[in-house]
SESE-569158 format. One record per atom (N, C-alpha, C): residue in one letter; x, y, z. Coordinates in steps of 0.1 Angstrom, whole numbers, plus 2048, in hexadecimal, padded with zeros to 3 digits. Each point is the difference from the previous one (the first is absolute). Layout:
AXYZ...
END
This chain:
XAFF86DFD5X7F880B7FBX8078097F6X80D802803X8098087F7X8017FA7F2X8017F2800X8027F97F4X7F38017F7X7F4800807X7F48027F9X7FE80E7FAX80580A807X80080D7FBX8098027F3X80B7F9801X8098017F4X7FA7F97F4X7F97F4802X7FA7FA7F5X7F58087FBX7F8807808X7F58087FCX80580C7F8X80B806804X80680B7F9X8057FC7F2X8067F47FFX8047FB7F3X7F47FE7F7X7F57FA805X7F47FE7F8X7FB80E7FCX7FF809808X7FB80D7FDX8088077F5X80D7FF802X8098067F6X7FF7F97F2X7FF7F3800X7FE7F97F4X7F38047F9X7F5801808X7F38047FAX80080E7FBX807809807X80180E7FBX8088017F3X80B7F87FFX8088007F4X7F77FB7F4X7F97F5803X7F77FA7F5X7F680A7FBX7F980780AX7F68097FCX80680D7F9X80C804804X80680B7FAX8047FD7F1X8057F37FEX8037FC7F2X7F38007F8X7F57FB805X7F47FF7F9X7FB80E7FDX801809809X7FB80E7FEX8098077F5X80D7FE801X8098067F6X7FD7FA7F2X7FE7F37FFX7FC7FA7F3X7F38067FAX7F6801809X7F38057FCX80180F7FBX808808808X80280E7FCX8078017F2X80A7F77FEX8078007F3X7F77FC7F5X7F77F7802X7F77FB7F5X7F680C7FDX7FB80680AX7F780C7FEX80780B7F8X80C803804X80880B7FAX8037FD7F1X8047F37FDX8027FC7F3X7F48017F7X7F57FC806X7F38007F9X7FC80E7FCX80180980AX7FC80E7FEX80A8077F6X80D7FE802X80A8067F8X7FF7FC7F1X7FD7F47FEX7FF7FB7F2X7F28027FAX7F7806807X7F38047FBX7F67F57FFX8027F5806X7F67F5801X7FE7F97F3X8088027F6X7FE7F97F4X8077F27FFX8037FC7F3X8077F37FEX80E7FF806X80780C800X80D800805X8007FC810X7F6806806X7FF7FE80FX7FC7F2803X7F77FA7F8X7FC7F2802X80C7F77FEX8088027F5X80C7F87FEX80A80180BX80280C805X80A80380BX7FB7F980DX7F3801802X7FA7FA80CX8017F17FFX7FE7FA7F4X8017F27FFX80E7FB802X80A8087FCX80E7FC802X80380180FX7FC80A807X80280180EX7F97F5808X7F47FC7FCX7F97F5806X8077F37FEX8067FE7F4X8087F47FEX80C7FF808X80780C802X80C800809X7FC7FE80EX7F5805805X7FB7FE80DX7FD7F1803X7F97FA7F6X7FD7F2802X80C7F77FFX80A8037F7X80C7F9800X80880280DX80080C806X80780280CX7FA7F880CX7F37FF800X7F97F980AX8037F17FFX8017FB7F4X8037F27FEX80E7FD805X80A8097FDX80D7FF805X80080080FX7F8809806X7FF80080FX7FB7F3806X7F67FA7F9X7FB7F3805X80B7F57FFX8078007F4X80B7F67FEX80B80180AX80480D803X80A80280AX7FC7FB80EX7F3802803X7FB7FB80DX8007F1801X7FC7F97F5X8017F27FFX80E7FB802X8098077F9X80E7FB801X80680280EX7FC80B807X80480180EX7FB7F5809X7F37FC7FEX7FA7F6808X8077F37FDX8037FD7F3X8077F47FCX80E7FF806X80780C7FFX80E800806X7FF7FD80FX7F6806807X7FF7FD80EX7FD7F2803X7F77FA7F7X7FC7F2802X80C7F77FDX8098037F7X80C7F87FEX80980180CX80180C806X80980180CX7FA7F980CX7F37FE800X7F97F980BX7F87F57FBX8067F57FCX7F97F47FAX7F77F9809X80280180DX7F87F980AX7F4808805X7FD80B7F9X7F5809805X7F27F97FEX7F7803809X7F37FB800X7F680A7FAX7F57FB7FAX7F68097FBX7F580080AX7FB80D803X7F4802808X7F58057F7X7F67F87FDX7F58057F8X7F6808809X7FC80B7FBX7F7809807X7F17FD7FDX7F880180AX7F17FD7FFX7FA8097F5X7F77F97F8X7F88077F6X7F37F9800X7F5807804X7F37FA800X7F68097F8X7FD7FD7F4X7F68087F8X7F27FB804X7F780A802X7F27FD802X7F88097F6X7F37FF800X7F88077F6X80380E7FFX80180880AX80380E7FFX80B805809X8087F6805X80B804808X80C7F77FEX80C805801X80C7F8800X80880380DX8047F5806X80780180DX80E7FA7FDX80A808803X80E7FC7FEX80980680AX80D7FA800X80A80580AX80B8087F8X80380C805X80A8087FAX80C800809X80C7FE7FBX80C800807X80880D7FEX80480780BX80680D7FEX80F7FF802X8057F7809X80E7FF802X8047F3807X80C7FC7FDX8067F4807X80D804806X8017FF80DX80B804808X80480F7FDX7F58087FEX80280E7FEX8048047F2X8017F77F6X8048027F3X7F57FC7F6X8018047F4X7F67FD7F5X8017F17FEX7F47F9800X8007F27FEX8037FB7F2X8067F47FEX8027FA7F3X7F37F97FDX7F98047F6X7F37FB7FDX8007F77F3X7F67F87FEX7FE7F87F4X7F18017FCX7FD7FD7F4X7F38017FBX7FE80C7F7X7F48017FBX7FC80B7F7X7FF80D808X80680B7FCX80080C808X7F28077FFX7F77FC7F7X7F38067FEX7F57F8806X8037F5807X7F67F8805X8057FB80EX7F77FE809X8047FB80DX7FE7F1800X7FB7FA7F6X7FF7F17FFX80D7FA7FDX8057F6807X80D7F97FEX80C809803X7FE80A808X80B809805X8057FB80DX80C804803X8067FD80DX80E806801X8077FB80AX80D805803X80A7F5802X80C8027FEX80B7F7802X80680380EX8027F5808X80780280DX80B7F6801X80B804806X80B7F7802X7FD7F980DX8067F4803X7FE7F980CX80480880CX7F77FF80BX80380780CX7F4809804X80380880AX7F5809806X80080D7F9X7F48057FCX7FF80D7F9X7F5808806X80180D7FFX7F5809804X7FA8057F3X7F37FD7FEX7F98037F4X7F4809803X80080C7FAX7F5809802X7F67FE7F5X7F37FC804X7F67FD7F6X7F2805805X7F78007F7X7F2805803X7F77F97F7X7F47FC806X7F57FA7F8X7F780B7FBX7FD7FF7F3X7F880B7FAX7F47F97F9X7F4806803X7F47FB7F9X7FB80C7F8X8007FE7F3X7FC80B7F7X7F47FC7F8X7F78097FFX7F47FD7F8X8018067F2X7F48007F9X8018067F3X7FE810801X8018077F5X80080E801X7F2806802X7F67F87FFX7F2805803X7FE80180FX8077F8808X7FE80080FX80D805806X7FF80780BX80B805807X8027F780DX8017F37FEX8017F780CX80E7FA800X80A8087FDX80E7FC801X80480080FX8077F6804X8047FF80EX80E7FA801X808805809X80D7FB803X8007FB80EX8057F4802X8017F980DX80E7FF805X80280280CX80C7FD807X80E8017F9X80580C7FEX80D8027FBX80A7FC80BX8077F57FFX8087FB80BX80E7FC7FBX80980080AX80D7FB7FDX8017F2807X8017F67F8X8007F2805X80E7FA7FFX8037F780AX80C7F87FFX7FD7F37FAX8067FD7F5X7FE7F47F8X80D7F8800X7FF7F4804X80C7F7800X7FE7F67F4X8098017F7X7FF7F87F3X80B7F5800X7FC7F47FCX8097F57FEX8058007F2X80C7FA7FEX8067FF7F2X7F87F87F6X7FD8067F5X7FA7F87F5X7F17FD802X7F980580AX7F27FE803X7F880C7FBX7F57FD7F9X7F780B7FBX7F480180AX7FC80C802X7F5803809X7F58087F9X7F4801807X7F68097FCX7FB80880CX80080D7FEX7FC80980BX7F28047FEX7F87FE80BX7F28037FFX7FC80980CX7F48077FFX7FB80880BX7F27FC802X7FD7FE80DX7F27FD804X7F980C804X7F58037F8X7F880C803X7F87FF80DX7FD7F3804X7F97FE80DX80880380CX80C7FA801X80980180BX80A80B7FFX8018067F4X80A80B7FDX80E7FB803X8047F47FBX80D7FB802X8067FB7F3X80D8017FFX8077FB7F4X8047F1803X8007F87F5X8047F2801X8097FC7F5X80A7F8803X80A7FC7F7X7FF7F17FEX7FC7FB7F4X7FE7F27FEX80A7FA7F6X8037F4801X8087F97F6X7F87FE7F3X8078027F5X7F97FD7F3X8027F27FC
END
């Protein structure tokens, strides 16, 4: 329980820092726009700031990929666990992973899509905190989260798995790929 509280505190602190940086950047942009009178100078300045922000975000993504690659080189026998993704007409059901052994999981796949995403696990027994989420479109408020649980997953060396959730029985299943 204490480990879970520490992980939640880390997540909350990270989210507060991200929101604070976004608020500071927004305030700076508004101040520059007002101070320069909203003319051509302001638009040029804001374009430069936007370019710097985009470049910084690209560097942030590259550093994240390098860290995952460095971890994967240190653990060459790690297995991939693909997470469930079921798109339907007006609803997408997927599994979100929050922590592995109380730490941030090493993920793979596109960060903006849940399709083809998953986590890396080293061989052995792991405690994985995950939750199945069914999210609808923005016209309907039928979003639902099922069973946030901490599961014990035993992984073999070099074997890839797919993690799925049954909406009927409300159980998680781990299948070989």
